[in-house]
Backbone as CSV, one residue per row, in Angstrom:
resi,resn,N_x,N_y,N_z,CA_x,CA_y,CA_z,C_x,C_y,C_z
1,MET,124.995,167.959,123.489,125.318,167.165,122.333,124.456,165.902,122.372
2,ASN,123.446,165.848,121.544,122.529,164.714,121.512,122.787,163.877,120.284
3,ASP,123.401,162.724,120.480,123.649,161.798,119.382,122.455,160.872,119.252
4,THR,121.821,160.884,118.088,120.699,159.994,117.866,121.163,158.668,117.292
5,THR,122.372,158.616,116.770,122.903,157.375,116.228,123.702,156.648,117.295
6,ALA,123.720,155.330,117.200,124.502,154.536,118.149,125.980,154.650,117.803
7,ARG,126.791,154.745,118.811,128.237,154.825,118.607,128.795,153.420,118.419
8,PRO,129.689,153.236,117.454,130.306,151.912,117.297,131.273,151.641,118.449
9,ASP,131.474,150.360,118.743,132.433,149.984,119.788,133.827,150.404,119.368
10,LEU,134.608,150.864,120.336,135.988,151.248,120.049,136.832,149.992,119.866
11,PRO,137.613,149.927,118.784,138.429,148.738,118.547,139.650,148.695,119.458
12,ASP,140.283,147.538,119.498,141.490,147.344,120.294,142.666,148.114,119.702
13,HIS,142.714,148.246,118.384,143.817,148.898,117.676,143.200,149.882,116.690
14,LEU,143.587,151.159,116.768,143.014,152.193,115.914,144.087,153.178,115.503
15,SER,143.991,153.664,114.256,144.932,154.638,113.721,144.169,155.797,113.101
16,VAL,144.740,156.999,113.143,144.118,158.161,112.518,144.545,158.329,111.063
17,ASN,145.525,157.555,110.621,146.026,157.642,109.249,145.110,156.846,108.319
18,PRO,144.486,157.494,107.330,143.573,156.785,106.430,144.245,155.687,105.604
19,ARG,145.553,155.716,105.465,146.254,154.671,104.709,146.520,153.421,105.537
20,SER,146.283,153.483,106.833,146.524,152.341,107.716,145.374,151.345,107.625
21,ARG,145.682,150.073,107.830,144.617,149.069,107.826,143.816,149.116,109.123
22,PHE,144.264,149.863,110.118,143.564,150.001,111.389,142.719,151.275,111.456
23,TYR,142.538,151.952,110.338,141.723,153.164,110.262,140.259,152.762,110.094
24,VAL,139.380,153.310,110.944,137.944,153.050,110.857,137.242,154.404,110.799
25,GLU,136.704,154.747,109.641,136.129,156.071,109.440,134.933,156.343,110.347
26,ALA,134.115,155.326,110.607,132.909,155.517,111.424,133.250,155.954,112.847
27,ILE,134.388,155.565,113.359,134.799,155.947,114.713,135.059,157.447,114.790
28,PHE,135.642,158.019,113.741,136.054,159.422,113.782,134.910,160.395,113.530
29,GLU,133.703,159.879,113.333,132.535,160.757,113.269,132.165,161.248,114.659
30,HIS,132.698,160.602,115.681,132.457,160.958,117.081,133.773,161.422,117.701
31,ASP,133.668,162.163,118.784,134.853,162.661,119.486,135.332,161.590,120.454
32,ILE,136.574,161.115,120.271,137.123,160.095,121.156,138.304,160.658,121.931
33,GLY,138.613,160.029,123.048,139.747,160.433,123.869,140.597,159.224,124.202
34,ILE,141.873,159.472,124.498,142.816,158.417,124.855,143.513,158.807,126.155
35,ARG,143.565,157.861,127.094,144.321,158.062,128.325,145.481,157.083,128.329
36,LEU,146.664,157.579,128.661,147.847,156.753,128.824,148.325,156.931,130.260
37,ASN,148.312,155.855,131.018,148.690,155.881,132.436,147.881,156.904,133.228
38,GLY,146.584,157.013,132.937,145.696,157.907,133.669,145.706,159.349,133.213
39,LYS,146.559,159.716,132.262,146.644,161.093,131.777,146.106,161.152,130.348
40,GLU,145.178,162.076,130.110,144.597,162.193,128.772,145.610,162.812,127.812
41,ARG,145.726,162.194,126.630,146.662,162.670,125.599,145.849,163.136,124.397
42,PHE,146.296,164.225,123.788,145.596,164.791,122.646,146.394,164.653,121.355
43,ASP,147.586,164.035,121.419,148.467,163.944,120.258,148.662,162.512,119.764
44,VAL,147.741,161.606,120.089,147.886,160.194,119.744,147.541,159.964,118.274
45,GLU,148.448,159.306,117.548,148.230,158.965,116.144,147.684,157.545,115.993
46,GLU,148.064,156.644,116.905,147.657,155.247,116.832,147.749,154.658,118.232
47,TYR,146.870,153.682,118.534,146.943,153.041,119.835,146.598,151.569,119.730
48,CYS,147.022,150.798,120.734,146.653,149.396,120.886,146.444,149.149,122.376
49,ILE,145.216,148.829,122.751,144.886,148.648,124.161,145.491,147.361,124.707
50,SER,145.360,146.251,123.970,145.823,144.957,124.485,147.342,144.893,124.645
51,GLU,148.085,145.560,123.768,149.544,145.558,123.867,150.068,146.698,124.731
52,GLY,149.225,147.687,125.052,149.591,148.754,125.975,150.550,149.788,125.407
53,TRP,150.266,150.325,124.215,151.115,151.363,123.649,150.298,152.362,122.844
54,VAL,150.856,153.560,122.700,150.325,154.588,121.808,151.488,155.112,120.980
55,LYS,151.173,155.636,119.810,152.197,156.265,118.976,151.856,157.736,118.830
56,VAL,152.865,158.571,119.068,152.709,160.019,118.966,153.789,160.559,118.030
57,ALA,153.529,161.717,117.443,154.503,162.339,116.549,155.734,162.761,117.336
58,ALA,156.904,162.508,116.759,158.181,162.860,117.385,158.620,164.224,116.875
59,GLY,158.114,165.271,117.470,158.467,166.629,117.062,157.918,166.956,115.681
60,LYS,158.691,167.706,114.917,158.270,168.103,113.577,158.939,167.274,112.490
61,ALA,159.629,166.215,112.887,160.358,165.380,111.932,159.394,164.625,111.020
62,LEU,159.740,164.552,109.742,158.937,163.847,108.747,159.778,162.779,108.073
63,ASP,159.125,161.709,107.618,159.850,160.708,106.852,159.893,161.146,105.386
64,ARG,160.455,160.332,104.531,160.630,160.743,103.139,159.320,160.811,102.361
65,ARG,158.253,160.277,102.908,156.933,160.363,102.274,156.107,161.529,102.817
66,GLY,156.682,162.286,103.745,155.996,163.438,104.320,155.120,163.115,105.519
67,GLN,155.182,161.882,106.011,154.410,161.477,107.183,155.245,161.758,108.437
68,PRO,154.597,162.099,109.547,155.368,162.359,110.771,156.036,161.093,111.292
69,LEU,157.238,161.240,111.841,157.895,160.123,112.503,157.183,159.884,113.828
70,LEU,156.930,158.622,114.135,156.170,158.290,115.323,157.050,157.665,116.388
71,MET,156.746,158.000,117.643,157.453,157.479,118.791,156.439,156.657,119.606
72,THR,156.843,155.477,120.071,155.955,154.599,120.825,156.131,154.821,122.323
73,LEU,155.007,155.038,123.001,154.985,155.183,124.454,154.192,154.015,125.023
74,LYS,154.696,153.386,126.082,154.042,152.211,126.648,153.425,152.518,128.003
75,GLY,152.338,151.795,128.295,151.656,151.955,129.569,150.242,151.428,129.469
76,THR,149.397,151.823,130.403,148.001,151.423,130.412,147.212,152.372,129.514
77,VAL,146.567,151.814,128.484,145.839,152.622,127.502,144.344,152.444,127.690
78,GLU,143.611,153.557,127.704,142.165,153.545,127.775,141.625,154.435,126.661
79,ALA,140.667,153.912,125.904,139.997,154.696,124.864,138.548,154.908,125.290
80,PHE,138.019,156.115,125.033,136.658,156.427,125.468,136.050,157.481,124.551
81,TYR,134.737,157.546,124.552,134.008,158.614,123.847,133.837,159.791,124.787
82,ARG,133.997,160.987,124.264,133.790,162.185,125.077,132.345,162.595,125.018
């Protein structure tokens, strides 16, 4: 995988939901990974490195707008490019 374009710096707070103010489209052009307490997670919807939390979907439950209900997990968060 040869990327000829420079990758943007990963922000402190990022969300995969396009309606969020923390959504950055340029980041999702590349494959990123999230580690919580040293374990890589593949179900992260939103993260904040400085506050030490990630949000993941809580099962198949949806809110009244059809968005997944999110559960907050706390710990040491690391974001990286794969």
